NUKETI-138069 format. One record per atom (N, C-alpha, C): z, x, y negated; residue in one letter. Coordinates in steps of 0.05 Angstrom, whole numbers, plus 5000, padded with zeros to 4 digits. Atoms other than C-alpha are relative to their C-alpha. Last residue first. Layout:
N
ZXYa ...
This chain:
194
497550084986d 517253354866d 501749834983d 497449905011k 510453344833k 502349925018k 498749834980t 504353204878t 502650134989t 499550154974l 501452604841l 501750175019l 498050215005e 502252944772e 500749865026e 497449885006t 498753574795t 502149794996t 499049894975v 493153174828v 502750124995v 499050234985i 492252774763i 501250105027i 497550085013d 491653424723d 501249765014d 497749854989p 486653684774p 502649924987p 497750045019f 481753124756f 502450155011f 501350085026v 475053294788v 502149974979v 498750225015w 478553664844w 498649954974w 498649925024t 473754074886t 501349764987t 497249964993n 471154004957n 501550124976n 499449735008e 463854074932e 502950085007e 502349834994w 461153464967w 500650294994w 500149954971r 467853094969r 497750185008r 502849984994n 468953144894n 499750085029n 500949774983l 476252924892l 496949985003l 498949765011i 479252484837i 499150255015i 500349744986g 475651834848g 501350234985g 497449904990y 478551194819y 499850275013y 499849715001g 472650994774g 502750115009g 499649904973e 471550274797e 500450315001e 498150154984k 472249914731k 500750125026k 500350284995g 468650424688g 502149895019g 498450185017y 467351154678y 499649715009y 501250075025g 464951604734g 501749814984g 498449905022w 469451894787w 498749954973w 501550045025y 466951494846y 501850094977y 502249825001g 469351734915g 498349984974g 502350134989n 473851134927n 497450174998n 502349845009d 480251524917d 497549885014d 502550124990w 486051034922w 497750164988w 502050045020w 492351464911w 497549895013w 502549874993i 497551374965i 498049934979i 502550115011y 504751204950y 497750175009y 502149814994s 511851264976s 497449884990s 502550104990f 517450884943f 498250235008f 500649894974n 524551154936n 497549885013n 499850224980f 526250684878f 499450105029f 498250225009q 527651174821q 500549805022q 497249924999k 524651784855k 501949774994k 499549874974k 517951494873k 502950085002k 498750194982y 518351044812y 500550115028y 497149985005s 516851644767s 501549805019s 498949794982v 509851674798v 503150024997v 500050104973f 508051024763f 501450195019f 498150224998k 510151274695k 500249905029k 497349885001e 506451934704e 502249795003e 499549874974i 500251554727i 502850125000i 499750214980l 500351094667l 500850125027l 497450125005a 501451684620a 500649785020a 497949824990n 495652054652n 502849894995n 500150004970r 491051454642r 502250185011r 498850254990l 493351384570l 500049995030l 497249985007e 491852124555e 501549755010e 498649874978t 485252074594t 503050024994t 497349955010d 482651554544d 501650135023d 500149785020e 475251604562e 502750074990e 501050105026r 476451204625r 500150234980r 500949795018n 477551344698n 498949874975n 502849945002t 481150774731t 499450224979t 500650075028m 488450804747m 497150094995m 501849835016g 490050804820g 499849904972g 499650035029f 494250524875f 498250184986f 502249965018e 493250394949e 501149964972e 502249874984t 498150455006t 497450034984t 502250105016v 504150324960v 497550145012v 502149805003v 509250435015v 497749874984v 502550095013i 515650035012i 498250244999i 501349815018a 521450155060a 497549884989a 502649894992t 525249575091t 498850184979t 499449754988d 532349315087d 497550135012d 501250004973n 529748625071n 500550255016n 499350254986e 534148495010e 499049995029e 497150014995k 533749234989k 500749745016k 499349784982s 526149294995s 503049985008s 501050084974f 524948624962f 500850205021f 498350224991v 529448814904v 499149915028v 497449884993a 525749484897a 501949795011a 500349874974l 519049124898l 502650125010l 500450214980r 521248664842r 499750125028r 497350104994e 523849274804e 499949775020e 498749814982m 516949584810m 502849915007m 501450024974e 513748964780e 501350195020e 499250254987s 518948914724s 498749975027s 497150004993d 518149644706d 500849755015d 499349844976m 510549644710m 502949995008m 499450174977e 509249064663e 501050165024e 497750165006e 509449454597e 500949835024e 497649844997i 504849984626i 502549844994i 498450085023n 499249484636n 502750145003n 499949785019e 494549844684e 501549934974e 499550105027n 495749384743n 500350244981n 502149915019y 492549694804y 500449904972y 499350035029y 497949664857y 497850124982y 501949875017h 497049544932h 500749954970h 501050155022v 502649384980v 497950164985v 502149885015a 504749615049a 499149814978a 501950185014l 511449385075l 498050164984l 500049975029m 514949835125m 498049814989m 502250155013v 516849715198v 500350034970v 502149815007r 521050235234r 497649864989r 499149835021d 527649845239d 498050224992d 500649734990d 524449275276d 500850194978d 497549864995p 525748525268p 499550275014p 499350024972p 519048315238p 502650165006p 500049744987i 519248275162i 500849975029i 497949994980k 517447575138k 499850275014k 500249804979v 513247585075v 502549995017v 501150114976a 513146925036a 500050205023a 498150204988q 517847144981q 499049905026q 497749864988l 513447764970l 502049815013l 500949864976i 507247334961i 502350155013i 500550194978d 510546854913d 499250135026d 497550124990q 513447424871q 499549815023q 499050225017a 506847784865a 502449885012a 497149975006m 506448424906m 500949804979m 499150055028g 499648374939g 503150024998g 498349765005s 497148685004s 501249984972s 501749815015k 491948115001k 501450274993k 502650105009y 497447645029y 498750204981y 500150285007g 503248055056g 497249924992g 500750085027a 502448715091a 500449704997a 501150275001i 505049085151i 499549934971i 500350135026l 505949825162l 498949725003l 502150195002l 508650125226l 500049874972l 499750175024y 512750745238y 497549824998y 501949955022r 512150985310r 500649824976r 498549915024t 518350945354t 498250044976t 497350135000k 515950565416k 501550064974k 500250275013n 508750755401n 502749864999n 498650005026y 510551485416y 499949734986y 499949765016g 508551385489g 501649974974g 498749754990d 506850725520d 500350214978d 501849794991a 505150045489a 501650255008a 500350034971n 509949465484n 498150215012n 497549934987r 512149685415r 499949975030r 499549715002i 505049685390i 502550085015i 502049864984v 503548985416v 500550304999v 499450044971q 510148705390q 498050155017q 497749844993v 509048995320v 500649985030v 500849725002f 502048705316f 502350185008f 501549944975q 504548025341q 499150305000q 498150004978y 509747995285y 498650085026y 498349775003n 504648195233n 501950025023n 501649764992w 499647685260w 501750254997w 500350004971r 504947135256r 498550245010r 497449944988n 506747325185n 499950005030n 499649715004i 499447335165i 502650095012i 501749874981v 498446635194v 500450314999v 499050044972d 504446365158d 498450145020d 497549854997y 502446665091y 501049985029y 500849724997a 495346395099a 502550175004a 501249964974e 498145695112e 499150295005e 497949994980q 502645745052q 498950055028q 498950274994t 496745905008t 502250045021t 500150104972g 494146524974g 501149725003g 497549964986d 496546854909d 500049885028d 497650125013g 489746934879g 502450065017g 498549795016w 484447424902w 502349884984w 500349734988e 481646984959e 501650214985e 497449874998a 484546324935a 499850295008a 498949975027e 477846064910e 502750145000e 498850255011t 475146194979t 500950054972t 502150205008g 470146705006g 501249744990g 502649905011i 475347125042i 498149774995i 501850224994l 482246805051l 497250074988l 500350215021r 486347435051r 498049795009r 500650254986p 488948025092p 499949774980p 500550235017e 488648625045e 499249755015e 500449925028n 488349185096n 499149754985n 502350115014f 491448995162f 499750124973f 501150234986a 496349235215a 497449904987a 499950225019e 497549935188e 498549765012e 502050214996f 499050455241f 500549794978f 499250275006l 502551105223l 497849815008l 502350185001l 501451785255l 501149724996l 501349945025r 507252245238r 497449844997r 499750215021e 510751865293e 499050084973e 497250065008d 507852305347d 500149814976d 499649905027y 500852265376y 502749924990y 498849735000d 501152185451d 500250134973d 497250004991r 500151425449r 501350275000r 498449825017f 493851485406f 502950025009f 501549765006a 488751185454a 501750214985a 500349854976s 493750685482s 498650274994s 497449894992a 495850445414a 499850175025a 499449795019i 488550365393i 502750145007i 501749784994q 486849975456q 500650244981q 499249894974s 492749515449s 498450255006s 497849835005w 491249425375w 501050125026w 
């Protein structure tokens, strides 16, 4: 991070740094679960060190917005309770959201809103998506519901486009990168609404 901060020191605060993507216990039974206390403690230490390294660098790094994550960038109650926000007013929590159960969205987003308020920190959903399936009406309803939280809770979000727009579990793509065209323009319209 010292090298990255140095290389980008003259880029203003429109450039964000994210400490980690989905820090987790790779190759263990806990990998995609809720983690362990030891993992939480290590991630909290790393997040703190990340913020210190960036803040001690020159240039715009003193005021740059920084993203940290809890275990696996998750937002389960146990994970959020374990996150310790470093003392810095330009640190935001990055989480990922892929739950496609529309009935659970309200309680999960409210949990994030409570965390945000209690910790006085912004939330950025750095990955979210609804897989491509034959039921585009349901997919669009899920996206519309999720996007409504931007206004309700003041969350920011980033759609996870993995380049695959076929059907199935990993079909998050909305942009055809080879032809530079939107495969799902209705999703783009929904994502970019004010």
